[in-house]
C-alpha positions, 0 to 999 in steps of 0.5 A, a space after each residue: 500500500 503506497 502512500 504519498 509524502 506526508 505533510 510533515 515531510 513536505 514542510 520545508 519552505 518553498 525554494 522561492 522563499 525570502 521576503 515573500 514567504 516571510 510576509 505570507 507567514 506573518 499574514 498566516 499567523 495574523 489570520 490564525 490569531 484572529 481565529 483564536 480571538 473569535 473562539 475566545 469571544 464565543 467562550 470556546 475551550 482552549 481558544 488560542 490553540 483550537 482557533 488557529 488550528 481550525 482556521 489554518 487547517 481550513 486554509 491549507 485544505 483549500 487551494 494549496 498556499 505557497 507559504 509553509 510553517 517551518 518545523 523549527 518554529 514549534 519548539 518556541 511554543 513548546 519552551 514557553 508552555 513548558 517553563 510555565 508548567 514547570 513553575 507550578 511545581 511545589 513541595 505540596 504538589 510533589 507530595 500529591 504526586 507521590 501519593 497518587 503514584 499507583 494511580 498514575 502508573 495504572 492510567 499509563 498502562 491502561 492507555 497503552 492497552 487501549 492503544 494496542 487494541 486500536 492498533 489491532 483494529 486499524 491493522 485489520 481494516 487498512 492492511 497496514 502492518 501492526 507495527 505501523 499501526 502501533 506507531 501511528 497511535 502511540 502518544 509521542 510527537 509525529 516527528 519522533 514517531 516518524 524517526 522510529 518508523 524509519 529506523 524499523 524500516 516502516 513507511 513514515 508517511 501514514 504514521 505522521 499523518 495519523 499522529 497529527 490527526 490523533 493530536 488534533 482530535 484530542 485537542 478539539 474533542 476532549 475540551 468540548 466533551 468535558 464542557 458538554 458534560 460539566 456545563 459550558 462556563 460563562 464566556 465572560 473571561 478576561 480578554 487576552 490583549 497585549 499589555 505592558 510587562 517587564 521584559 527582563 523577567 521574561 528574558 530570564 525565563 526564556 533563557 532558562 527554558 532554552 537552556 533546559 531544552 539544550 541540556 536535554 537535547 545533549 542528554 538525548 532525553 525524549 521530547 527535550 523541548 518540553 521536558 528540559 524547560 519544564 524540569 529546570 523551571 520546576 527545580 527553580 520553583 521548588 527551591 523558591 526562586 520567585 520567578 514570575 510566570 509568563 503573562 497571559 498574552 505571551 502564553 496565548 502567542 505560544 498557543 497560536 504558534 502551536 495551533 498554526 503549526 498543527 493546522 498547517 500539517 493538513 494538506 489537501 493533496 495528501 488527504 485526497 490521495 489517502 482518503 481511506 487512511 484519513 477516515 480510518 485515522 480520524 475514526 480510530 483517533 476518536 475511538 482511542 480517546 473514548 477507550 482511554 476516557 472510559 478506562 480513566 473513569 473506571 480508575 476514578 471510580 475505584 481510586 476516588 480521584 476526580 474523573 476530570 483529572 483522570 480523563 485528562 491524565 489518561 488522554 492520548 494527547 501530547 504533553 504540551 497540548 494536555 498541559 494547556 488543556 488542563 490549565 484552561 479547564 482549571 484543573 491541576 496542571 502539575 498533576 495532569 502533566 505528571 500523568 503524561 510525563 510518567 507515561 512518556 518515561 514508561 513508553 519512550 524507552 520501550 517503543 523501539 524494542 516493542 516495534 522490533 518485536 512486532 516486526 519480528 513476529 509479523 515477519 515470521 507469520 507472513 514471511 512472503 509479505 516481508 521478503 524484499 
């Protein structure tokens, strides 16, 4: 089954770049920012992430624009969000995390089981290999999933596309579902607007975030652009450094960047040429979210933990996106982020050898299909 080049693989700026591409990119961010503003006006959940995502996806699903969103811009948003999350750590938060360690590990294992069930269904329906289907839905970034796919000799294109749909579905579906179940809050929120702020603390916080990302990248820690800044900021917060978090307008700008990058991965040519993959991936992503949410509710009933926290903690989304979702919904950001960090450190070191074992099993079971 052949697949065209994935959106992530074709995300390089066009050869005729320069000032025209820069102007086009600036206009794209301006339009996506207007989408965030509109979503905030109607009281939508996570407006500065979902608004740009939806608007940008619509633009890129139409006549192919000449502008692209470079992958190197995404880490800027990750660093801002990560340092903001890290500043929420405290000794009291650490005590809470230790007390809930069995629940957090249990949620991670339950999510892994749900992923494997969905991967089996997708492999059966689409004819993909089980290894490819597994990599398409395991919670990690699309780029990291593609890297692991290539290392295992698996076509990375459908993996990247399914990963992107998984992230988008969680970011959009989960907040609206929680709103529907818990009640739509009053839309009279404090509007986000660019105001006056002291630039020196912001520069210090940004430098801390960049240094953390650089350190974790050297140490080859998974997801360094998030885990590094968060870890360094958390250590400083626990020590009582007194660092001030980013103002709401800076956090909104970071979300606009992340939402625009995610929306720009939806390309009409890829979706049109892989319609079956698109439909199966979209339905499977929602099914995975439903299974993870159901298992989280069951764990909440047994453990007594608030179901909102459990559902957000077990959601198959990225740690950046879920941290933002938790913050917007007024939940314990540190606790929910820890759910996802524990899952990352359980899954990430083990995904490569799990994929190798699946490939080895499928090769023995269907030797002719794997013989080149």
